[in-house]
C-alpha positions as CSV (number, residue, x, y, z in Angstrom):
1,X,0.0,0.0,0.0
2,X,1.3,3.5,-0.7
3,X,2.1,5.6,2.3
4,X,-0.5,8.2,3.3
5,X,0.3,11.7,2.4
6,X,0.5,14.5,5.0
7,X,-2.6,16.5,5.7
8,X,-2.8,19.4,3.5
9,X,-2.2,22.7,5.3
10,X,-3.9,25.9,4.5
11,X,-1.5,27.8,2.1
12,X,-0.4,31.2,3.2
13,X,-1.2,34.4,1.3
14,X,2.4,34.6,0.1
15,X,2.3,31.1,-1.4
16,X,-0.4,31.8,-4.0
17,X,2.2,31.8,-6.8
18,X,4.2,28.7,-5.8
19,X,5.0,26.0,-8.3
20,X,3.4,23.0,-6.5
21,X,1.1,22.6,-9.5
22,X,3.1,22.3,-12.7
23,X,0.3,23.6,-14.8
24,X,0.6,27.0,-13.1
25,X,4.4,27.3,-13.4
26,X,6.0,30.7,-14.1
27,X,2.9,32.9,-14.4
28,X,-0.2,33.6,-12.5
29,X,-2.2,34.1,-15.7
30,X,-2.0,30.4,-16.3
31,X,-3.5,29.8,-12.9
32,X,-6.5,32.0,-13.7
33,X,-7.2,30.4,-17.1
34,X,-9.6,27.5,-17.1
35,X,-10.1,25.0,-20.0
36,X,-13.2,25.5,-22.0
37,X,-15.9,22.8,-22.2
38,X,-14.9,20.1,-24.7
39,X,-17.0,19.8,-27.9
40,X,-15.5,16.6,-29.3
41,X,-14.4,13.3,-27.8
42,X,-10.7,14.0,-28.6
43,X,-10.8,17.3,-26.8
44,X,-12.4,15.7,-23.7
45,X,-9.8,12.9,-23.7
46,X,-6.9,15.4,-24.0
47,X,-8.3,17.5,-21.1
48,X,-8.5,14.3,-19.0
49,X,-4.9,13.5,-19.8
50,X,-3.8,17.0,-18.8
51,X,-5.7,16.7,-15.5
52,X,-4.6,13.2,-14.6
53,X,-1.0,13.6,-15.8
54,X,-0.2,17.3,-15.0
55,X,3.6,16.8,-15.0
56,X,3.6,15.1,-18.4
57,X,1.2,17.7,-19.8
58,X,3.5,20.5,-18.5
59,X,6.6,18.8,-20.0
60,X,4.9,18.5,-23.4
61,X,4.0,22.2,-23.3
62,X,7.2,23.7,-21.9
63,X,9.9,21.1,-22.2
64,X,11.6,19.3,-19.3
65,X,14.4,21.7,-18.9
66,X,12.1,24.7,-18.4
67,X,10.3,23.0,-15.5
68,X,11.2,23.8,-11.9
69,X,13.3,21.4,-10.0
70,X,10.3,20.4,-7.9
71,X,8.2,19.8,-11.1
72,X,11.0,17.8,-12.7
73,X,11.1,15.6,-9.7
74,X,7.4,15.2,-9.8
75,X,7.6,14.2,-13.5
76,X,10.2,11.6,-12.9
77,X,8.2,10.1,-10.0
78,X,5.1,10.1,-12.2
79,X,6.9,8.3,-15.0
80,X,8.3,5.7,-12.6
81,X,5.0,5.1,-11.0
82,X,3.2,4.5,-14.3
83,X,6.0,2.3,-15.5
84,X,6.1,0.1,-12.4
85,X,2.3,-0.2,-12.2
86,X,2.3,-2.1,-15.5
87,X,4.8,-4.7,-14.1
88,X,4.0,-7.7,-12.0
89,X,4.4,-7.3,-8.2
90,X,7.6,-9.4,-8.1
91,X,9.3,-7.4,-10.9
92,X,8.1,-4.2,-9.2
93,X,9.9,-5.0,-6.0
94,X,13.1,-5.8,-7.8
95,X,13.1,-2.6,-9.8
96,X,12.4,-0.3,-6.8
97,X,13.6,-0.8,-3.3
98,X,11.4,0.1,-0.3
99,X,13.1,3.5,0.2
100,X,12.8,4.6,-3.4
101,X,9.2,3.4,-3.6
102,X,8.3,5.3,-0.4
103,X,9.9,8.5,-1.7
104,X,8.0,8.2,-5.0
105,X,4.7,7.8,-3.3
106,X,5.5,10.6,-0.9
107,X,6.1,13.0,-3.9
108,X,3.0,11.8,-5.8
109,X,0.7,12.2,-2.8
110,X,2.1,15.6,-2.1
111,X,1.3,16.8,-5.6
112,X,-2.2,15.3,-5.6
113,X,-1.5,13.4,-8.9
114,X,-3.9,10.7,-10.0
115,X,-2.2,7.3,-10.1
116,X,-4.5,5.7,-12.7
117,X,-4.3,8.5,-15.3
118,X,-4.1,8.1,-19.1
119,X,-0.9,6.5,-20.2
120,X,-0.6,8.4,-23.5
121,X,-1.9,11.7,-24.8
122,X,-4.9,11.1,-27.2
123,X,-4.1,11.8,-30.9
124,X,-6.4,12.2,-33.9
125,X,-7.2,9.0,-35.8
126,X,-4.9,6.8,-33.7
127,X,-6.7,6.8,-30.3
128,X,-10.4,6.3,-31.4
129,X,-9.8,5.0,-34.9
130,X,-12.0,5.7,-37.9
131,X,-15.7,5.0,-38.8
132,X,-16.9,3.3,-41.9
133,X,-16.5,6.5,-43.9
134,X,-12.9,7.0,-42.8
135,X,-13.7,9.9,-40.5
136,X,-11.9,10.2,-37.1
137,X,-14.2,9.0,-34.3
138,X,-12.3,11.4,-32.1
139,X,-13.9,14.3,-34.1
140,X,-17.4,13.1,-33.1
141,X,-19.4,15.3,-30.8
142,X,-19.9,13.8,-27.3
143,X,-23.6,13.2,-28.0
144,X,-22.8,11.4,-31.3
145,X,-20.1,9.3,-29.7
146,X,-22.4,8.3,-26.9
147,X,-25.0,7.2,-29.6
148,X,-22.3,5.1,-31.3
149,X,-21.2,3.6,-28.0
150,X,-24.8,2.5,-27.3
151,X,-25.0,0.9,-30.7
152,X,-21.8,-1.0,-30.1
153,X,-23.2,-2.2,-26.8
154,X,-26.4,-3.4,-28.5
155,X,-24.4,-5.2,-31.2
156,X,-22.2,-6.9,-28.5
157,X,-25.4,-8.1,-26.7
158,X,-26.9,-9.5,-29.9
159,X,-23.6,-11.2,-30.8
160,X,-23.5,-12.9,-27.3
161,X,-27.1,-14.1,-27.8
162,X,-26.3,-15.3,-31.3
163,X,-23.3,-17.2,-30.0
164,X,-25.5,-18.9,-27.4
165,X,-27.9,-19.9,-30.1
166,X,-25.2,-21.4,-32.3
167,X,-23.8,-23.3,-29.3
168,X,-27.3,-24.8,-28.7
169,X,-27.6,-25.8,-32.3
170,X,-24.3,-27.6,-32.1
171,X,-25.3,-29.3,-28.8
172,X,-28.5,-30.4,-30.4
173,X,-26.6,-32.0,-33.3
174,X,-24.4,-33.9,-30.8
175,X,-27.3,-35.0,-28.6
176,X,-26.3,-33.1,-25.5
177,X,-28.4,-33.2,-22.3
178,X,-29.2,-30.1,-20.3
179,X,-27.6,-30.6,-16.9
180,X,-30.4,-28.8,-15.0
181,X,-33.5,-30.3,-16.6
182,X,-32.0,-33.6,-17.7
183,X,-33.6,-33.3,-21.2
184,X,-32.0,-33.2,-24.6
185,X,-31.3,-29.8,-25.9
186,X,-33.8,-28.9,-28.7
187,X,-33.7,-25.7,-30.7
188,X,-37.3,-24.7,-31.2
189,X,-38.9,-22.9,-34.2
190,X,-39.4,-19.8,-32.0
191,X,-35.7,-19.7,-31.2
192,X,-34.9,-20.0,-34.9
193,X,-37.2,-17.1,-35.7
194,X,-35.7,-15.0,-32.9
195,X,-32.2,-15.7,-34.4
196,X,-33.3,-14.5,-37.8
197,X,-34.6,-11.3,-36.3
198,X,-31.4,-11.0,-34.3
199,X,-29.2,-11.5,-37.3
200,X,-31.1,-8.9,-39.2
201,X,-30.5,-6.4,-36.5
202,X,-26.8,-7.4,-36.3
203,X,-26.4,-6.9,-40.0
204,X,-28.0,-3.4,-39.8
205,X,-25.7,-2.4,-36.9
206,X,-22.6,-3.7,-38.5
207,X,-23.3,-1.8,-41.7
208,X,-24.1,1.4,-39.7
209,X,-21.0,1.1,-37.5
210,X,-18.4,-0.4,-39.7
211,X,-19.8,-0.6,-43.3
212,X,-19.5,-4.3,-43.2
213,X,-20.9,-6.2,-46.2
214,X,-23.9,-8.1,-45.0
215,X,-26.8,-9.8,-46.8
216,X,-29.0,-12.9,-47.0
217,X,-26.1,-15.3,-46.4
218,X,-24.8,-13.5,-43.3
219,X,-28.4,-13.6,-41.9
220,X,-28.9,-17.3,-42.8
221,X,-28.5,-20.0,-40.2
222,X,-27.4,-22.4,-42.9
223,X,-24.1,-20.4,-43.4
224,X,-23.4,-19.6,-39.8
225,X,-20.4,-21.9,-39.6
226,X,-18.6,-20.3,-42.6
227,X,-16.3,-17.4,-42.2
228,X,-16.5,-15.4,-45.5
229,X,-13.3,-14.3,-47.3
230,X,-13.9,-10.8,-48.8
231,X,-12.1,-9.6,-51.9
232,X,-9.3,-7.2,-51.3
233,X,-8.1,-4.9,-54.1
234,X,-4.3,-4.4,-54.2
235,X,-3.0,-1.3,-52.6
236,X,-3.0,1.6,-55.0
237,X,-5.2,-0.1,-57.6
238,X,-5.9,2.2,-60.6
239,X,-9.3,0.8,-61.3
240,X,-10.8,-0.8,-58.3
241,X,-14.1,-2.6,-59.1
242,X,-17.1,-1.7,-57.0
243,X,-19.1,-4.9,-56.8
244,X,-22.8,-4.9,-55.8
245,X,-23.1,-5.8,-52.1
246,X,-25.1,-9.0,-52.7
247,X,-22.6,-10.2,-55.3
248,X,-19.6,-9.3,-53.1
249,X,-21.1,-11.2,-50.2
250,X,-21.9,-14.3,-52.3
251,X,-18.3,-14.3,-53.7
252,X,-16.8,-14.0,-50.2
253,X,-18.7,-17.1,-49.1
254,X,-17.7,-18.9,-52.3
255,X,-14.0,-18.2,-51.6
256,X,-14.4,-19.7,-48.2
257,X,-16.0,-23.0,-49.3
258,X,-13.6,-23.3,-52.2
259,X,-10.7,-22.9,-49.8
260,X,-11.9,-25.8,-47.6
261,X,-12.9,-27.8,-50.8
262,X,-16.5,-28.3,-49.5
263,X,-18.9,-30.0,-51.9
264,X,-22.4,-29.9,-50.6
265,X,-26.0,-29.1,-51.7
266,X,-25.6,-25.6,-50.1
267,X,-22.5,-25.0,-52.2
268,X,-24.5,-26.0,-55.3
269,X,-27.2,-23.5,-54.4
270,X,-24.6,-20.9,-53.8
271,X,-23.2,-21.4,-57.4
272,X,-26.7,-21.1,-58.8
273,X,-27.2,-17.8,-56.8
274,X,-23.9,-16.4,-58.2
275,X,-24.6,-17.6,-61.8
276,X,-27.9,-15.8,-61.7
277,X,-26.0,-12.5,-61.1
278,X,-23.0,-13.3,-63.3
279,X,-23.4,-16.2,-65.7
280,X,-20.0,-15.6,-67.3
281,X,-18.0,-16.4,-64.1
282,X,-15.8,-19.3,-65.3
283,X,-14.6,-20.3,-61.9
284,X,-18.1,-20.7,-60.5
285,X,-19.1,-23.0,-63.4
286,X,-16.0,-25.2,-62.7
287,X,-16.8,-25.3,-59.0
288,X,-20.4,-26.2,-59.8
289,X,-19.3,-29.1,-62.0
290,X,-17.0,-30.3,-59.2
291,X,-19.9,-30.3,-56.8
292,X,-22.2,-32.3,-59.2
293,X,-19.5,-34.9,-59.8
294,X,-18.6,-35.2,-56.1
295,X,-22.2,-35.5,-55.0
296,X,-23.0,-37.9,-57.9
297,X,-26.0,-35.9,-58.9
298,X,-28.2,-36.5,-61.9
299,X,-26.6,-35.2,-65.1
300,X,-30.0,-35.1,-67.0
301,X,-31.4,-33.0,-64.2
302,X,-28.5,-30.6,-64.4
303,X,-28.8,-30.4,-68.2
304,X,-32.5,-29.6,-67.8
305,X,-31.6,-26.7,-65.5
306,X,-28.8,-25.6,-67.8
307,X,-31.2,-25.4,-70.8
308,X,-33.1,-22.5,-69.1
309,X,-29.9,-20.7,-68.3
310,X,-28.6,-21.1,-71.8
311,X,-31.8,-19.7,-73.4
312,X,-31.5,-16.7,-71.1
313,X,-27.8,-16.1,-72.0
314,X,-27.4,-16.9,-75.7
315,X,-23.9,-15.6,-76.1
316,X,-22.4,-17.2,-73.0
317,X,-19.4,-19.5,-73.6
318,X,-19.0,-20.8,-70.1
319,X,-22.4,-22.5,-70.3
320,X,-21.4,-24.6,-73.2
321,X,-18.1,-25.6,-71.6
322,X,-20.1,-26.7,-68.5
323,X,-22.4,-28.7,-70.8
324,X,-19.3,-30.3,-72.4
325,X,-18.0,-31.4,-69.0
326,X,-21.4,-32.8,-68.1
327,X,-21.7,-34.9,-71.3
328,X,-18.1,-36.2,-70.9
329,X,-19.0,-37.3,-67.4
330,X,-22.3,-38.8,-68.4
331,X,-21.3,-40.6,-71.6
332,X,-19.6,-43.7,-70.0
333,X,-22.9,-44.5,-68.2
334,X,-24.9,-44.7,-71.5
335,X,-22.2,-45.7,-74.1
336,X,-23.0,-49.4,-73.8
337,X,-26.8,-48.9,-74.2
338,X,-27.7,-47.9,-77.8
339,X,-31.3,-47.0,-77.0
340,X,-30.2,-44.7,-74.1
341,X,-27.5,-43.1,-76.3
342,X,-30.0,-42.5,-79.2
343,X,-32.5,-41.0,-76.7
344,X,-29.9,-38.7,-75.2
345,X,-28.7,-37.6,-78.7
346,X,-32.3,-36.8,-79.7
347,X,-32.8,-34.7,-76.6
348,X,-29.6,-32.8,-77.2
349,X,-30.5,-32.2,-80.9
350,X,-34.0,-31.0,-80.0
351,X,-32.5,-28.4,-77.6
352,X,-29.8,-27.3,-80.1
353,X,-32.5,-26.8,-82.8
354,X,-34.5,-24.7,-80.3
355,X,-31.6,-22.5,-79.2
356,X,-30.4,-22.0,-82.8
357,X,-33.9,-20.8,-83.8
358,X,-33.1,-17.9,-81.4
359,X,-29.7,-17.3,-82.9
360,X,-29.0,-19.3,-86.0
361,X,-25.3,-18.3,-86.2
362,X,-24.3,-18.8,-82.5
363,X,-20.7,-19.9,-82.7
364,X,-20.6,-21.5,-79.2
365,X,-23.7,-23.7,-80.1
366,X,-22.3,-24.8,-83.4
367,X,-18.9,-25.6,-81.9
368,X,-20.6,-27.7,-79.2
369,X,-22.8,-29.4,-81.9
370,X,-19.8,-30.4,-84.0
371,X,-18.1,-31.9,-80.9
372,X,-21.3,-33.7,-79.9
373,X,-21.6,-35.4,-83.3
374,X,-18.2,-37.0,-82.8
375,X,-18.8,-37.8,-79.1
376,X,-22.1,-39.6,-79.6
377,X,-21.3,-41.0,-83.0
378,X,-24.0,-39.2,-84.9
379,X,-22.3,-39.4,-88.2
380,X,-25.0,-41.4,-89.9
381,X,-27.9,-40.0,-88.0
382,X,-30.4,-39.2,-90.7
383,X,-32.3,-36.8,-88.3
384,X,-29.1,-34.8,-87.8
385,X,-28.6,-34.4,-91.5
386,X,-32.3,-33.6,-92.1
387,X,-32.2,-30.9,-89.4
388,X,-29.2,-29.2,-91.1
389,X,-30.9,-29.4,-94.5
390,X,-34.0,-27.7,-93.0
391,X,-31.9,-24.9,-91.7
392,X,-30.3,-24.4,-95.1
393,X,-33.7,-24.4,-96.7
394,X,-34.8,-21.7,-94.3
395,X,-31.7,-19.6,-94.8
396,X,-29.5,-20.7,-97.7
397,X,-26.9,-18.0,-96.5
398,X,-26.4,-19.7,-93.1
399,X,-22.7,-20.4,-93.5
400,X,-22.6,-22.1,-90.0
401,X,-25.1,-24.7,-91.2
402,X,-23.1,-25.3,-94.3
403,X,-19.9,-25.8,-92.3
404,X,-21.6,-28.2,-90.0
405,X,-22.9,-30.2,-93.0
406,X,-19.3,-30.5,-94.3
407,X,-18.1,-31.8,-90.9
408,X,-21.0,-34.2,-90.7
409,X,-20.5,-35.6,-94.2
410,X,-16.7,-35.7,-94.6
411,X,-15.5,-36.4,-91.0
412,X,-17.3,-39.8,-90.8
413,X,-14.7,-42.2,-89.4
414,X,-16.3,-44.9,-91.6
415,X,-14.6,-43.6,-94.6
416,X,-12.6,-40.5,-93.6
417,X,-8.9,-40.8,-93.1
418,X,-7.8,-39.7,-89.6
419,X,-5.7,-36.6,-89.5
420,X,-6.7,-35.4,-92.9
421,X,-7.4,-31.6,-93.0
422,X,-10.7,-30.3,-94.3
423,X,-9.0,-28.8,-97.4
424,X,-6.9,-31.9,-98.0
425,X,-7.7,-34.6,-100.5
426,X,-9.0,-37.9,-99.0
427,X,-8.9,-41.0,-101.3
428,X,-11.2,-42.9,-99.0
429,X,-14.2,-40.6,-99.6
430,X,-16.7,-42.4,-101.9
431,X,-17.2,-40.9,-105.3
432,X,-21.0,-41.1,-105.1
433,X,-20.8,-39.1,-101.9
434,X,-18.8,-36.4,-103.6
435,X,-21.2,-36.3,-106.6
436,X,-24.2,-36.0,-104.2
437,X,-22.8,-33.1,-102.3
438,X,-21.7,-31.3,-105.5
439,X,-25.2,-31.6,-106.9
440,X,-26.7,-30.4,-103.6
441,X,-24.5,-27.3,-103.6
442,X,-25.4,-26.6,-107.2
443,X,-29.1,-26.7,-106.5
444,X,-28.6,-24.2,-103.7
445,X,-26.6,-21.9,-106.0
446,X,-29.6,-21.6,-108.3
447,X,-31.6,-20.2,-105.4
448,X,-29.2,-17.4,-104.7
449,X,-26.3,-17.2,-107.2
450,X,-24.6,-14.3,-105.3
451,X,-24.6,-16.3,-102.0
452,X,-21.0,-17.4,-101.3
453,X,-21.8,-20.3,-99.0
454,X,-22.7,-23.0,-101.6
455,X,-19.9,-21.9,-103.9
456,X,-17.4,-22.4,-101.1
457,X,-19.0,-25.7,-100.1
458,X,-18.7,-27.0,-103.7
459,X,-15.0,-26.0,-103.8
460,X,-14.4,-27.9,-100.6
461,X,-16.2,-31.0,-101.8
462,X,-14.2,-31.1,-105.0
463,X,-10.9,-30.7,-103.1
464,X,-11.9,-33.4,-100.6
465,X,-12.9,-35.7,-103.4
466,X,-9.7,-35.0,-105.4
467,X,-11.6,-33.8,-108.4
468,X,-10.4,-30.9,-110.6
469,X,-12.3,-27.6,-110.5
470,X,-12.7,-27.9,-114.2
471,X,-15.2,-30.7,-113.6
472,X,-17.8,-28.1,-112.9
473,X,-16.8,-25.6,-115.6
474,X,-20.1,-26.2,-117.5
475,X,-22.1,-25.3,-114.4
476,X,-20.0,-22.2,-113.6
477,X,-20.3,-20.9,-117.2
478,X,-24.1,-20.8,-116.8
479,X,-23.6,-17.7,-114.7
480,X,-21.1,-15.9,-116.9
481,X,-22.0,-14.9,-120.5
482,X,-20.0,-13.0,-123.2
483,X,-17.2,-12.0,-120.9
484,X,-15.1,-9.2,-122.5
485,X,-17.3,-8.7,-125.5
486,X,-18.6,-5.3,-124.5
487,X,-20.2,-3.6,-121.5
488,X,-23.7,-4.1,-122.7
489,X,-23.3,-7.7,-124.0
490,X,-21.4,-8.9,-120.9
491,X,-23.5,-10.6,-118.3
492,X,-22.3,-11.9,-114.9
493,X,-25.0,-13.4,-112.6
494,X,-22.5,-14.2,-109.8
495,X,-19.1,-12.7,-108.9
496,X,-18.3,-16.0,-107.1
497,X,-18.9,-17.8,-110.4
498,X,-16.5,-15.5,-112.2
499,X,-13.9,-16.0,-109.4
500,X,-14.2,-19.8,-109.6
501,X,-14.0,-19.6,-113.4
502,X,-10.6,-17.7,-113.1
503,X,-9.3,-20.6,-111.0
504,X,-10.6,-23.1,-113.5
505,X,-8.8,-21.4,-116.4
506,X,-5.6,-21.1,-114.3
507,X,-5.8,-24.8,-113.5
508,X,-6.1,-25.5,-117.2
509,X,-3.1,-23.1,-117.8
510,X,-5.3,-20.8,-119.8
511,X,-3.9,-17.7,-118.1
512,X,-5.2,-15.1,-120.6
513,X,-8.7,-16.2,-119.9
514,X,-8.0,-16.3,-116.1
515,X,-6.6,-12.8,-116.3
516,X,-9.6,-11.5,-118.1
517,X,-11.9,-12.9,-115.4
518,X,-9.9,-11.2,-112.7
519,X,-9.6,-7.9,-114.6
520,X,-13.3,-7.7,-115.2
521,X,-14.0,-8.3,-111.5
522,X,-11.7,-5.4,-110.6
523,X,-13.0,-3.1,-113.4
524,X,-16.7,-3.7,-113.1
525,X,-18.2,-6.5,-111.1
526,X,-16.5,-6.2,-107.8
527,X,-14.8,-2.8,-107.7
528,X,-14.8,-2.6,-103.9
529,X,-12.2,-5.4,-103.8
530,X,-10.3,-4.1,-106.9
531,X,-7.0,-4.2,-105.0
532,X,-7.5,-7.9,-104.2
533,X,-8.3,-8.8,-107.8
534,X,-5.2,-6.9,-109.0
535,X,-3.1,-8.8,-106.6
536,X,-4.5,-12.0,-107.9
537,X,-3.5,-10.9,-111.5
538,X,0.0,-10.3,-110.3
539,X,0.2,-13.7,-108.7
540,X,-1.0,-15.2,-112.0
541,X,1.8,-13.4,-113.9
542,X,4.4,-14.4,-111.4
543,X,3.4,-18.1,-111.6
544,X,3.9,-17.9,-115.4
545,X,7.4,-16.4,-115.0
546,X,8.4,-19.1,-112.4
547,X,7.2,-21.9,-114.6
548,X,9.0,-20.8,-117.8
549,X,12.5,-21.8,-116.7
550,X,11.2,-25.1,-115.4
551,X,9.6,-25.9,-118.8
552,X,12.9,-25.1,-120.6
553,X,14.8,-27.5,-118.3
554,X,12.2,-30.2,-118.9
555,X,12.5,-29.8,-122.7
556,X,16.3,-29.9,-122.5
557,X,16.1,-33.1,-120.4
558,X,13.8,-34.6,-123.0
559,X,16.3,-33.7,-125.8
560,X,19.2,-35.3,-123.9
561,X,17.1,-38.4,-123.3
562,X,16.2,-38.7,-127.0
563,X,19.9,-38.3,-128.0
């Protein structure tokens, strides 16, 4: 116990200007001045510091060297007292002997210092921290601070009650028995409803006090055991993304369950919730697939759900990659059952037809459809070919449908050579198949001569079948009449026919005729691409120059052989 101080004696009239109080050192005007009433929390704390640590406050204002000897001694005792008070009793007795301790207490009692004063002078931002808007809490008015303090107390009380509820839920799962009543702990519906209300209040208080992201998941009992991992932008980010609160909350929970590699029905529902907000989130789709496979859920049910999402997001690529993964996972279970395989192929085709009716040239859908034909072995599926023919009949300019028809017809492993490129000759392709496809393309050309799709298709068929372009010269010349015989007499029904005719003449080494075709395209029939056609003419001239030396060498070799 500290020694008792001497009874204070009534000061004499001549002692009114002594330096027993360091705050009145040197001048009597300082004694007369009284601090004004504090308007902020920081001001109130600073005034309390000056009252409880008068020697330290004086040292800060005047400097240690300018204090009187008596005040310097008081400051040293004050510092030692606060230092030793923070130490354990054993360490305190080792640091200060009985005599030194008695002298310190004698000095402190004589100056009426408060032993339990503030250790440090309050400073802006560091003492009270900042609020959710980054403002210094110390700058709050006393009334506003008291209101904030009451909210924090209310939040703490709600958190304690919520913790008790969670503990009871855990005890119920483990079958604990109440020690007082001897009955098993059961969480009632009323308690669950009270917890929902409690969490709603907690969320509102957290947002008001700290700006914490809260939402449906934070208020849900189902997610109470998950600690969300919020997204943190790097320091000094030039373009920080401001995510909607609901999306940011959902992603913070997704990071948490992905970190622990949890696969559960609630995780599946979480992915559905996020996909509804951002269907292009590639990582969420991958995690959803992992959950489906880990839980061994029904692939047809997932595909049925996916159909609705795909129809609502036509240009989304991630949806089709997810579908690809589902089919890869599902295929081994039906590959040995022809009926099940055919039924699944029909279901997929029906949906693809439906979604292509919304967007006939959707690249993602066509890419998936080409892969599906190979995966399910739909090469000789008459319904697949008929559906493509129907789409071409509806829009003969649908180049995507033409491309799929080429894949369907000429990639059949029954007669296609593995590894052969689409523009490479394949000796295994039946001649009757080539003839059929050439005839099909020609019939579509008659419908729209200026449509490039059937012309390109016919070229591809001829190359694949190893037939010369000249085999269709008669057909091509139907669309080009009296070329070069005059502006009025010349008739070209299709610039694509004139282009193909130039290639046919070049193939037959009739370069003058080929040059005429290209020149007329540049001069009249396709002026907008005049530069391209002129380049083609130069290529034609260069090919003649390169071939001339070769032909001379061949003739010389023939002469030597004859000799």
